[in-house]
C-alpha positions in Angstrom: 11.3 60.3 27.3 10.4 57.0 25.7 13.0 55.1 23.6 11.2 54.2 20.4 14.2 52.5 18.8 12.6 49.0 18.8 9.0 50.1 18.6 6.9 49.4 15.5 4.2 51.9 14.8 1.2 50.7 12.8 -1.2 53.3 11.4 -4.5 52.1 9.9 -7.7 53.6 8.6 -10.2 53.7 5.9 -8.6 56.6 4.0 -11.8 57.5 2.1 -10.9 59.1 -1.2 -7.4 57.8 -1.4 -8.5 55.2 -4.0 -9.4 58.0 -6.4 -6.0 59.6 -6.0 -4.3 56.3 -6.8 -6.5 55.7 -9.8 -5.7 59.2 -11.2 -2.0 58.6 -10.8 -2.1 55.1 -12.4 -4.4 56.3 -15.2 -2.0 59.0 -16.3 -0.4 58.7 -19.6 3.4 58.4 -19.7 5.3 61.2 -21.4 2.1 62.6 -22.8 1.6 59.7 -25.2 -1.6 57.6 -25.2 0.2 54.4 -24.1 -0.7 52.9 -20.7 1.8 52.5 -18.0 3.1 48.9 -18.2 2.4 46.7 -15.2 0.3 49.2 -13.3 -3.1 48.9 -15.0 -5.8 48.2 -12.4 -8.1 45.4 -13.4 -11.6 45.2 -12.2 -11.7 43.5 -8.8 -8.1 44.5 -8.0 -7.4 46.2 -4.6 -6.5 49.7 -5.8 -4.9 50.4 -2.4 -2.2 47.7 -3.2 -0.7 50.4 -5.6 -0.4 53.1 -3.0 2.8 55.2 -3.1 4.0 57.9 -0.7 3.1 60.7 -3.1 -0.5 59.5 -3.0 -0.5 59.9 0.8 0.9 63.4 0.3 -1.9 64.3 -2.1 -4.3 62.8 0.4 -3.2 65.3 3.0 -0.6 63.6 5.1 2.6 65.7 5.7 5.8 64.3 4.1 7.6 64.3 7.6 4.9 61.8 8.8 5.0 59.7 5.7 8.8 59.5 5.9 8.5 57.8 9.3 6.4 55.0 7.8 9.0 52.7 6.1 6.4 50.2 4.9 3.1 51.0 3.3 0.8 48.0 3.0 -2.8 47.6 2.0 -5.2 45.1 3.4 -8.0 43.5 1.4 -11.6 44.4 2.0 -13.4 42.1 4.4 -15.6 39.5 2.7 -18.9 38.2 4.0 -17.3 35.1 5.5 -14.7 37.3 7.3 -17.4 39.4 8.9 -19.3 36.3 10.0 -16.2 35.1 11.6 -15.8 38.4 13.4 -19.4 38.1 14.6 -19.0 34.6 15.9 -15.4 33.4 16.5 -13.4 35.6 18.8 -13.7 35.1 22.6 -15.5 38.4 22.9 -17.5 38.2 19.6 -20.5 40.3 19.2 -22.9 37.4 19.0 -21.5 36.0 22.3 -21.7 39.4 24.0 -25.4 39.8 23.1 -26.1 36.2 24.1 -24.6 36.9 27.5 -26.8 40.0 27.8 -29.9 38.0 27.0 -28.9 35.3 29.5 -29.5 37.9 32.3 -33.2 37.6 31.4 -32.9 33.8 31.1 -33.4 34.0 27.3 -31.4 32.1 24.8 -30.4 34.3 21.8 -30.1 32.5 18.5 -28.9 34.0 15.2 -29.7 31.9 12.1 -27.1 31.5 9.4 -29.3 33.7 7.2 -29.3 36.4 9.9 -25.5 36.3 10.2 -25.2 36.5 6.4 -27.6 39.4 6.2 -25.7 41.3 8.9 -22.4 40.8 7.1 -24.0 41.8 3.7 -25.5 44.9 5.2 -22.1 46.0 6.6 -20.5 45.5 3.2 -23.3 47.4 1.5 -22.9 50.3 3.9 -19.1 50.1 3.6 -18.7 50.1 7.3 -16.9 46.8 7.6 -16.5 45.3 11.1 -17.2 48.7 12.7 -20.8 48.6 11.5 -21.7 45.2 12.8 -22.7 46.3 16.3 -25.0 49.0 15.1 -26.8 46.6 12.8 -27.4 44.1 15.6 -28.3 46.8 18.1 -30.9 48.2 15.6 -32.4 44.7 15.2 -32.6 43.9 18.9 -33.3 47.3 20.5 -37.0 46.8 21.1 -36.6 43.3 22.3 -33.9 44.2 24.8 -36.2 46.9 26.2 -39.2 44.5 26.5 -37.6 41.3 27.7 -37.1 42.2 31.3 -40.9 42.4 31.7 -41.5 39.1 29.8 -40.7 36.2 32.1 -42.4 33.7 29.7 -39.9 34.1 26.9 -37.2 31.5 26.7 -35.7 32.0 23.3 -35.2 34.9 20.9 -34.4 33.9 17.2 -33.0 36.5 14.9 -33.6 35.6 11.2 -32.6 37.0 7.8 -36.0 38.8 7.8 -35.2 40.5 11.1 -32.2 42.1 9.5 -33.4 42.7 5.9 -37.1 43.5 6.4 -36.8 45.0 9.9 -39.1 42.4 11.3 -39.1 41.7 15.0 -37.2 38.6 16.1 -39.1 35.5 16.8 -39.8 34.9 20.5 -40.4 31.4 21.9 -42.3 31.2 25.2 -42.3 28.5 28.0 -45.6 27.2 26.6 -43.9 26.7 23.2 -45.8 29.6 21.6 -43.9 31.4 18.8 -44.5 35.0 17.9 -42.9 38.3 17.3 -42.7 41.1 19.8 -45.4 43.2 17.9 -47.9 40.3 18.1 -47.4 40.2 21.9 -47.8 44.0 22.2 -51.1 43.9 20.3 -52.7 41.4 22.7 -51.5 43.2 25.8 
């Protein structure tokens, strides 16, 4: 057996649909009259999850025995574009750094423009995937290039731009001779 006396358990997740349960509870009229509950009106832009109560989690489907073992319920704020860009670039094992190391195996410098990083973050927000969705966005943008680069010894740099992400254009490839072009351009001449 494991002694859990001094162990803090943290449970997290997206809890899709919980926001509607909270909104219904807060939007209820008190005592059947048409007056609003004082101090609990949710303004536009508020984080509805900040108003979560144990009964909301029960209606969501969690059993009371489980909820009772969670003494503190806290909501986090949604990640903003700048937060997602930091996740992409700042940690020791950030996604941009991981892909850069991968490209270095083929002696290619991988560069993400500020516009590309912004577009990746905006797309993750639009898809409501948060940080979890960042890898799939980058993977989708670089898949063809990662497949072709091992056979392209002339390429020295791969530049991912906003257009690469938003318009699904191939990244810009820079060769030893200084030529600039996209992957599709190279394939057409081969």
